[in-house]
C-alpha positions as CSV (number, residue, x, y, z in Angstrom):
1,M,13.6,-5.1,2.9
2,K,15.1,-4.3,6.3
3,S,13.2,-1.2,7.4
4,I,9.4,-1.0,7.3
5,L,7.4,2.2,8.1
6,V,3.9,1.7,9.2
7,H,1.2,4.4,9.5
8,A,0.0,4.0,13.1
9,A,-3.6,5.4,13.5
10,D,-6.7,4.2,15.3
11,D,-8.7,3.1,12.3
12,S,-10.4,-0.1,11.1
13,A,-7.4,-1.3,9.2
14,M,-4.7,-0.8,11.9
15,E,-4.8,-4.3,13.2
16,S,-4.4,-5.7,9.6
17,R,-1.4,-3.5,8.6
18,M,0.2,-4.2,12.0
19,Q,-0.1,-8.0,11.5
20,V,1.1,-7.8,7.9
21,A,4.1,-5.7,8.9
22,L,4.9,-8.2,11.7
23,D,4.7,-11.2,9.2
24,I,7.0,-9.5,6.8
25,A,9.5,-8.5,9.5
26,R,9.6,-12.1,10.9
27,A,10.3,-13.5,7.5
28,T,12.9,-11.0,6.4
29,G,14.4,-9.9,9.7
30,A,13.2,-6.4,9.1
31,H,12.8,-3.6,11.7
32,I,9.4,-1.9,12.0
33,T,8.8,1.7,12.8
34,F,5.2,2.6,13.8
35,L,4.8,6.2,13.0
36,Q,2.0,8.0,14.9
37,S,1.4,11.5,13.6
38,V,-1.2,13.8,15.1
39,S,-2.1,17.3,14.0
40,Y,-3.5,19.6,16.6
41,E,-4.6,22.2,14.1
42,V,-8.3,21.9,14.9
43,F,-10.5,24.2,12.8
44,A,-14.1,25.1,13.7
45,P,-16.1,27.7,11.6
46,G,-16.7,30.8,13.6
47,D,-14.1,29.9,16.3
48,F,-12.3,33.2,16.0
49,Y,-10.8,33.1,19.5
50,G,-9.7,29.4,19.5
51,S,-12.1,28.3,22.2
52,A,-13.2,25.1,20.3
53,M,-9.5,24.3,19.6
54,A,-8.6,24.7,23.3
55,A,-11.5,22.4,24.3
56,A,-10.6,19.7,21.7
57,L,-6.9,19.5,22.4
58,P,-7.0,17.6,25.7
59,Q,-9.3,15.0,24.1
60,I,-7.2,14.6,21.0
61,K,-4.0,14.2,23.1
62,Q,-5.7,11.6,25.4
63,A,-7.0,9.6,22.5
64,A,-3.6,9.5,21.0
65,E,-2.0,8.4,24.2
66,D,-4.6,5.7,24.8
67,F,-4.1,4.3,21.3
68,R,-0.4,4.2,21.7
69,S,-0.6,2.5,25.1
70,K,-3.0,-0.2,23.8
71,T,-1.0,-0.9,20.6
72,E,2.3,-1.0,22.4
73,A,0.9,-3.5,24.9
74,D,-0.2,-5.7,22.0
75,L,3.2,-5.4,20.3
76,A,5.1,-6.3,23.5
77,N,4.0,-9.9,22.9
78,E,5.3,-10.1,19.3
79,D,8.6,-11.6,18.3
80,A,9.7,-8.8,16.0
81,V,12.0,-5.8,16.3
82,W,9.9,-2.6,16.4
83,E,9.9,1.0,17.7
84,W,7.2,3.6,18.1
85,K,7.8,7.1,16.8
86,F,5.5,10.1,17.5
87,L,5.6,13.2,15.5
88,Y,3.4,16.3,15.3
89,G,1.8,17.2,11.9
90,M,-0.2,15.7,9.1
91,A,0.4,11.9,8.7
92,E,1.0,12.1,4.9
93,A,3.8,14.7,5.3
94,R,5.5,12.9,8.1
95,L,5.3,9.5,6.4
96,L,6.8,11.1,3.3
97,E,9.7,12.6,5.3
98,Q,10.5,9.4,7.2
99,S,10.3,7.2,4.0
100,A,13.8,8.5,3.0
101,L,15.4,5.9,5.4
102,H,12.9,3.1,5.0
103,D,12.4,0.4,2.4
104,L,8.6,0.1,2.4
105,I,5.6,2.1,3.7
106,I,2.5,0.3,4.9
107,V,-0.8,2.2,5.0
108,G,-4.5,1.4,5.2
109,P,-7.1,1.7,2.4
110,H,-8.8,4.8,3.8
111,D,-7.8,8.3,4.7
112,I,-8.1,9.4,8.4
113,G,-11.8,9.7,9.4
114,E,-13.1,8.4,6.1
115,G,-14.6,5.0,5.1
116,G,-16.7,3.6,2.4
117,K,-15.6,2.8,-1.1
118,R,-13.4,5.7,-2.1
119,P,-9.6,5.6,-2.9
120,S,-7.2,6.8,-0.2
121,R,-5.8,10.1,-1.3
122,M,-2.8,9.6,1.1
123,A,-2.0,6.2,-0.4
124,G,-2.0,7.7,-3.9
125,E,0.1,10.7,-2.9
126,L,2.7,8.5,-1.2
127,A,2.9,6.1,-4.1
128,L,3.6,9.1,-6.4
129,K,6.0,11.0,-4.2
130,A,7.7,8.6,-1.8
131,P,11.1,7.2,-2.9
132,V,10.0,3.7,-1.7
133,P,7.0,1.5,-2.6
134,V,3.7,1.6,-0.7
135,L,1.8,-1.5,0.5
136,V,-1.9,-0.8,0.9
137,V,-3.4,-3.3,3.3
138,P,-7.2,-3.7,3.4
139,D,-9.2,-4.3,6.6
140,Q,-9.7,-8.0,5.9
141,A,-6.0,-8.9,5.5
142,K,-5.1,-10.2,8.9
143,R,-2.0,-12.2,7.9
144,F,0.6,-12.1,5.1
145,D,2.1,-15.3,3.8
146,L,5.3,-14.4,1.9
147,S,5.5,-17.9,0.5
148,A,2.1,-17.6,-1.2
149,P,1.8,-16.7,-4.9
150,V,2.0,-13.1,-6.1
151,L,0.3,-11.5,-9.1
152,V,2.0,-8.7,-10.9
153,A,-0.3,-6.4,-13.0
154,W,1.9,-6.3,-16.1
155,N,1.2,-4.1,-19.1
156,G,4.8,-3.4,-20.2
157,S,4.6,0.2,-19.0
158,S,7.5,1.9,-17.3
159,E,5.4,2.3,-14.1
160,A,4.8,-1.5,-14.1
161,G,8.5,-2.0,-14.6
162,V,9.3,0.3,-11.6
163,A,6.8,-1.6,-9.4
164,L,8.2,-5.0,-10.6
165,R,11.7,-4.0,-9.7
166,A,10.8,-2.6,-6.3
167,A,8.9,-5.8,-5.4
168,V,11.8,-8.2,-6.1
169,P,12.9,-8.5,-2.4
170,L,9.4,-9.9,-1.6
171,L,8.9,-11.8,-4.9
172,K,11.9,-13.9,-4.0
173,Y,9.9,-15.5,-1.2
174,A,6.8,-16.3,-3.3
175,S,6.1,-19.8,-4.4
176,D,4.8,-18.6,-7.8
177,V,4.9,-15.2,-9.6
178,F,2.3,-14.4,-12.3
179,L,2.8,-11.6,-14.7
180,A,-0.8,-10.9,-15.6
181,C,-1.7,-8.9,-18.8
182,V,-5.3,-8.0,-19.4
183,S,-6.1,-7.5,-23.1
184,E,-7.1,-3.9,-23.8
185,E,-8.4,-2.1,-26.8
186,K,-5.5,-1.3,-29.2
187,S,-6.2,2.4,-28.9
188,R,-5.6,2.3,-25.1
189,E,-2.6,0.0,-25.1
190,R,0.8,1.4,-24.0
191,S,3.8,-0.7,-24.0
192,D,7.3,0.5,-23.2
193,F,8.5,-3.1,-22.8
194,R,7.6,-6.4,-24.5
195,L,5.5,-8.7,-22.3
196,D,8.4,-11.2,-21.9
197,E,10.9,-8.6,-20.7
198,G,9.4,-8.5,-17.2
199,A,10.0,-12.3,-16.8
200,K,13.5,-12.0,-18.2
201,Y,14.3,-9.3,-15.7
202,L,13.0,-11.4,-12.8
203,S,15.0,-14.5,-13.9
204,R,18.2,-12.5,-13.5
205,H,17.3,-12.2,-9.9
206,G,16.5,-15.9,-9.5
207,V,12.7,-15.4,-9.7
208,E,10.8,-17.5,-12.2
209,A,7.6,-16.0,-13.4
210,E,4.7,-17.1,-15.6
211,I,3.1,-14.8,-18.1
212,I,-0.7,-15.1,-18.2
213,E,-2.8,-13.2,-20.7
214,I,-6.4,-12.6,-19.5
215,P,-9.1,-11.7,-22.0
216,R,-10.9,-8.5,-21.2
217,D,-14.5,-9.1,-20.4
218,K,-17.3,-6.8,-19.2
219,Q,-15.5,-6.4,-15.8
220,K,-13.2,-3.5,-15.1
221,V,-9.5,-4.3,-15.5
222,A,-8.9,-4.0,-11.7
223,D,-11.7,-6.4,-11.0
224,T,-10.4,-8.9,-13.6
225,L,-6.9,-8.7,-11.9
226,F,-8.4,-9.2,-8.4
227,A,-10.3,-12.2,-9.6
228,A,-7.2,-13.7,-11.3
229,A,-5.2,-13.2,-8.0
230,E,-7.9,-14.7,-5.8
231,T,-8.2,-17.7,-8.2
232,R,-4.5,-18.4,-7.8
233,G,-4.4,-17.9,-4.1
234,C,-2.2,-14.8,-4.2
235,S,-1.2,-12.9,-1.1
236,M,-0.5,-9.6,-2.9
237,M,-0.9,-7.8,-6.2
238,V,1.9,-5.6,-7.5
239,M,1.1,-2.7,-9.8
240,G,2.6,0.5,-11.1
241,A,0.8,3.5,-9.7
242,Y,-1.1,5.9,-12.0
243,G,0.1,4.9,-15.5
244,H,-2.0,7.7,-17.0
245,S,-1.8,11.3,-15.8
246,R,-3.2,11.7,-12.2
247,L,-5.8,14.2,-13.5
248,A,-7.1,11.6,-16.0
249,E,-7.2,9.0,-13.3
250,L,-9.3,11.3,-11.1
251,L,-11.7,12.3,-13.9
252,L,-12.0,9.0,-15.7
253,G,-11.2,6.4,-13.2
254,G,-8.4,4.0,-14.0
255,V,-6.9,0.7,-12.8
256,T,-5.0,2.3,-9.9
257,R,-8.0,4.3,-8.7
258,R,-10.4,1.4,-9.0
259,S,-8.0,-0.9,-7.2
260,L,-7.6,1.5,-4.3
261,T,-11.3,2.1,-4.1
262,D,-12.1,-1.5,-3.0
263,P,-8.9,-3.5,-2.5
264,R,-9.6,-7.2,-2.1
265,L,-6.0,-8.0,-1.1
266,P,-2.8,-6.1,-0.2
267,I,-1.6,-3.9,-3.2
268,F,2.0,-3.1,-3.6
269,L,2.4,0.2,-5.4
270,A,5.3,2.1,-7.0
271,H,5.6,4.8,-9.5
């Protein structure tokens, strides 16, 4: 991966995704583009003449300039190749546009101005629509060791296969790769590929993988996968995004939605 696109925004996870991007860039020789996107479409109920918008614009612009200056000052001390790009508009739309000439998008776990334990709509939309994988970096991930083990959520679905293939450039750096399958009820199982086919695919790329089958207990599948990754000292979890329909995920939950709600380590998503 030689071109990394990072969502640059003044939120609690910015430092984490910046450091993760820098670690990947140093290890792979990649170029980083920090994309700052600001929308000046301020809406206030009853503001028919735009007075609230006019009053807010200078503050929005100043905050954006201050954030850029501070972040660029921090980046000036880093030994990686990077650039800063500023575009007007909604962040999700601009990231999607710019992803066409990048290999990886790095975003935080929350939408702009939101916190708490709820999945990022932007991360989900990018994972579904962008032509490249998305790495969701939680607040607590201050470093990214590419040589650490990686866990792949493997259920034999085509979405899992797409994510596995997209992750190969990073999996080549990992000391161990685990293809983790959590036992599900037969009625809910879906398998486009046999469990061993993922390992065979990786072996053709020089990546040896171990298949681990994890019994389903009372925990949700996402929590079981996180626990398995943490036990093995993994730096990242790879998973196919939204294996069920997106509407079903929103209404009923699902592994992707649960994982994005409270990510305990970086999640590599592709669809």
